[in-house]
C-alpha positions as CSV (number, residue, x, y, z in Angstrom):
1,X,-0.2,-0.2,-0.1
2,X,1.4,3.4,-0.9
3,X,1.6,6.3,2.0
4,X,-1.0,7.8,0.2
5,X,-3.6,5.3,0.5
6,X,-2.3,4.6,3.9
7,X,-3.3,8.0,4.9
8,X,-6.3,7.8,3.4
9,X,-7.1,4.8,5.0
10,X,-6.4,6.2,8.3
11,X,-8.4,9.1,7.7
12,X,-11.4,6.7,7.3
13,X,-10.9,4.9,9.9
14,X,-11.0,7.6,12.1
15,X,-13.9,9.0,10.4
16,X,-15.8,5.8,10.7
17,X,-14.7,5.8,14.5
18,X,-16.0,9.5,15.2
19,X,-19.3,8.1,13.9
20,X,-19.7,5.8,16.5
21,X,-19.1,8.7,19.4
22,X,-21.6,11.0,20.7
23,X,-22.2,13.5,24.0
24,X,-25.4,13.2,26.5
25,X,-25.6,16.7,28.2
26,X,-28.3,18.0,30.6
27,X,-28.1,20.6,33.1
28,X,-25.1,20.7,34.1
29,X,-23.6,21.6,31.0
30,X,-25.4,25.0,31.7
31,X,-22.5,25.8,33.3
32,X,-19.8,24.0,32.1
33,X,-20.5,24.7,28.3
34,X,-20.3,22.0,25.6
35,X,-18.5,19.7,24.0
36,X,-17.3,19.5,20.5
37,X,-18.6,18.4,17.2
38,X,-19.4,14.4,17.7
39,X,-21.6,12.4,16.0
40,X,-25.0,12.4,18.0
41,X,-26.1,14.3,21.0
42,X,-28.9,12.5,23.9
43,X,-30.1,15.7,25.7
44,X,-31.6,15.7,29.4
45,X,-35.3,16.9,28.8
46,X,-35.2,17.1,32.7
47,X,-32.6,19.0,35.9
48,X,-32.6,16.3,38.5
49,X,-36.3,14.8,39.0
50,X,-39.6,14.1,37.1
51,X,-41.0,17.7,37.7
52,X,-38.7,19.7,36.6
53,X,-37.3,21.3,33.1
54,X,-34.1,21.6,31.5
55,X,-33.4,25.5,32.1
56,X,-30.7,24.9,29.2
57,X,-32.4,22.3,26.9
58,X,-33.6,25.2,24.0
59,X,-29.4,26.1,23.7
60,X,-28.6,22.0,24.2
61,X,-31.2,21.0,21.4
62,X,-29.6,24.0,19.1
63,X,-25.8,22.5,19.7
64,X,-27.3,18.9,19.5
65,X,-28.8,20.1,15.7
66,X,-26.0,21.9,14.2
67,X,-22.6,19.9,15.8
68,X,-23.9,16.8,14.9
69,X,-24.3,14.5,11.9
70,X,-25.2,10.9,12.7
71,X,-27.3,7.8,14.8
72,X,-30.0,10.7,14.9
73,X,-28.0,13.9,15.5
74,X,-30.6,14.4,18.9
75,X,-32.1,11.9,21.0
76,X,-34.0,12.7,24.8
77,X,-34.1,11.0,28.0
78,X,-36.0,12.2,31.2
79,X,-36.0,11.5,34.4
80,X,-38.1,8.7,36.4
81,X,-39.1,7.3,39.4
82,X,-42.0,6.3,42.0
83,X,-42.1,8.4,44.7
84,X,-45.4,7.4,46.3
85,X,-48.8,9.6,47.4
86,X,-46.3,11.6,49.3
87,X,-45.9,13.8,46.7
88,X,-48.3,16.2,45.6
89,X,-48.5,15.5,41.9
90,X,-49.1,11.9,42.7
91,X,-52.1,10.4,41.0
92,X,-55.6,10.8,43.0
93,X,-58.1,9.1,39.9
94,X,-58.1,7.8,36.5
95,X,-57.6,4.2,34.6
96,X,-55.0,2.0,34.2
97,X,-53.9,-1.0,32.4
98,X,-54.1,-1.9,36.2
99,X,-57.4,-1.1,37.3
100,X,-58.8,2.2,38.7
101,X,-56.6,4.5,40.5
102,X,-57.6,5.9,43.8
103,X,-54.2,8.5,45.1
104,X,-52.6,5.2,47.0
105,X,-49.3,3.6,46.2
106,X,-51.0,1.0,44.0
107,X,-50.0,-0.3,40.5
108,X,-52.6,1.8,38.9
109,X,-51.3,5.2,40.4
110,X,-47.8,4.2,39.9
111,X,-48.6,3.3,36.0
112,X,-50.3,6.5,35.5
113,X,-47.6,8.6,37.5
114,X,-45.0,7.6,35.1
115,X,-47.5,8.3,32.4
116,X,-48.2,11.5,33.3
117,X,-45.0,12.7,34.0
118,X,-44.1,11.2,30.9
119,X,-46.4,13.3,29.3
120,X,-45.1,16.7,30.5
121,X,-41.4,15.7,29.0
122,X,-42.4,15.0,26.1
123,X,-44.5,18.5,25.9
124,X,-41.4,20.2,27.0
125,X,-39.8,19.0,24.0
126,X,-42.6,19.2,22.0
127,X,-42.4,23.0,22.3
128,X,-39.3,23.6,21.5
129,X,-39.5,21.3,18.3
130,X,-42.7,19.4,17.9
131,X,-41.1,16.9,14.7
132,X,-38.1,15.7,16.3
133,X,-40.1,15.4,19.3
134,X,-42.2,12.6,17.6
135,X,-39.2,10.9,15.7
136,X,-36.5,11.2,17.5
137,X,-35.5,7.9,20.3
138,X,-36.3,8.0,24.1
139,X,-34.8,7.1,26.9
140,X,-35.3,6.7,30.4
141,X,-33.0,7.3,33.0
142,X,-33.6,4.9,36.2
143,X,-31.1,5.1,39.4
144,X,-31.6,4.4,42.4
145,X,-30.9,7.9,43.4
146,X,-34.4,8.9,42.2
147,X,-36.9,8.2,44.8
148,X,-38.7,3.9,44.4
149,X,-40.7,1.9,46.8
150,X,-38.1,0.0,48.0
151,X,-39.9,-3.0,49.0
152,X,-42.5,-3.5,46.4
153,X,-40.7,-3.4,43.8
154,X,-42.8,-4.5,41.6
155,X,-44.6,-1.3,41.7
156,X,-41.6,0.7,40.1
157,X,-41.9,-1.6,37.3
158,X,-45.2,-0.6,36.8
159,X,-44.1,3.2,37.0
160,X,-41.4,2.6,34.1
161,X,-44.2,1.0,32.2
162,X,-46.3,4.2,32.5
163,X,-43.3,6.1,31.6
164,X,-43.1,3.8,27.9
165,X,-46.9,3.8,27.4
166,X,-46.8,7.9,28.3
167,X,-44.2,8.8,25.7
168,X,-46.0,7.0,22.7
169,X,-49.0,8.3,24.1
170,X,-48.0,11.7,23.8
171,X,-46.5,11.3,20.5
172,X,-43.1,9.6,20.5
173,X,-42.9,7.2,17.2
174,X,-39.3,5.5,18.4
175,X,-38.6,3.1,20.5
176,X,-38.4,3.8,24.7
177,X,-35.3,2.3,25.7
178,X,-33.2,2.2,29.8
179,X,-30.4,3.8,30.8
180,X,-29.1,1.9,33.9
181,X,-26.5,-0.8,35.5
182,X,-27.7,-4.0,36.1
183,X,-27.3,-2.8,39.8
184,X,-29.4,-0.2,39.6
185,X,-31.8,-2.1,37.9
186,X,-32.4,-5.1,39.4
187,X,-32.6,-2.7,43.3
188,X,-35.3,-1.1,41.4
189,X,-37.4,-3.7,39.1
190,X,-35.5,-6.5,41.5
191,X,-35.3,-8.1,37.4
192,X,-32.0,-9.1,35.6
193,X,-31.3,-10.2,31.8
194,X,-32.7,-13.0,31.9
195,X,-36.3,-12.1,33.5
196,X,-36.5,-8.2,32.2
197,X,-38.1,-9.9,29.2
198,X,-41.1,-11.2,30.8
199,X,-42.1,-7.7,32.5
200,X,-41.5,-5.7,29.2
201,X,-43.0,-7.4,26.4
202,X,-39.0,-8.5,25.7
203,X,-36.0,-6.5,25.6
204,X,-36.0,-2.8,25.9
205,X,-33.2,-1.2,24.2
206,X,-30.1,-0.8,26.7
207,X,-28.1,1.9,27.1
208,X,-25.4,0.9,30.3
209,X,-24.4,4.0,32.4
210,X,-20.5,3.7,33.7
211,X,-18.0,5.9,35.2
212,X,-15.6,3.9,33.2
213,X,-12.6,6.0,31.8
214,X,-11.6,4.2,28.3
215,X,-13.5,3.5,25.1
216,X,-11.6,0.4,25.3
217,X,-13.9,-0.8,28.2
218,X,-17.0,0.6,26.7
219,X,-16.3,-1.6,23.5
220,X,-16.2,-4.5,25.9
221,X,-19.2,-3.9,27.2
222,X,-20.8,-3.7,24.0
223,X,-20.0,-7.4,23.5
224,X,-22.0,-8.3,26.5
225,X,-25.8,-8.6,27.5
226,X,-26.9,-5.8,29.3
227,X,-29.2,-5.5,32.0
228,X,-32.3,-6.0,30.2
229,X,-31.0,-8.9,28.1
230,X,-30.2,-7.3,25.0
231,X,-26.9,-6.3,23.9
232,X,-26.4,-2.5,24.3
233,X,-27.1,0.0,21.8
234,X,-24.9,2.3,24.0
235,X,-22.2,2.2,26.4
236,X,-21.6,5.3,28.6
237,X,-17.8,6.2,29.4
238,X,-16.0,9.6,31.0
239,X,-13.6,11.3,28.9
240,X,-12.3,14.8,29.6
241,X,-14.9,15.9,32.1
242,X,-17.8,14.5,29.7
243,X,-20.3,12.1,29.1
244,X,-19.2,10.2,26.1
245,X,-21.1,7.6,24.5
246,X,-20.1,4.2,22.5
247,X,-22.9,3.4,19.6
248,X,-22.3,-0.3,19.6
């Protein structure tokens, strides 16, 4: 191979590699600034809890649509929880696939809580770009730092099902995936890779959260079965002070 061909091959390899790497950003980047050009971006809709709104969403969405070029360019993720009747926005009535909600910490009310909070987040995005809100992939951020039922974890599963249904009912046409780790997913839902498909009618798309600091380590996780039972679609790692995401 000539030197010129070697240079072209190296450039092509770097371009292909860059197409698989993106960033996820949210309210912390309101203070720290945004990363550079990447293949794709995943933008957080909330600012730490389900009822909140990322104050920089409009600016970060503009960045995502002008600084990215693949995967698709912009996806969204929303915070989730199952806090129970102690919060003021807990449903007091309504119908669900689990039956009627009467304000208690029941499957029906947990489901409706998830659906209503998902619809709230969707409307926030839709007010900025209705077409993108419908067409983009969405992810549920499922972490133990949020409020969840601790003893009856099946209530949390009902809430997560409600979040998924609420996004689709609001207008989302693409998949709704899960962002978590195997340990946090188990602590919240009581499920693992082999039991999740039965509870969710299949293996949801998985975005694996992590604090690893190398792309090579993220690549190894891409080859393993995720917490949902599916091969990961994305694996997160840390680089340059940002959350970087490798498309598997």
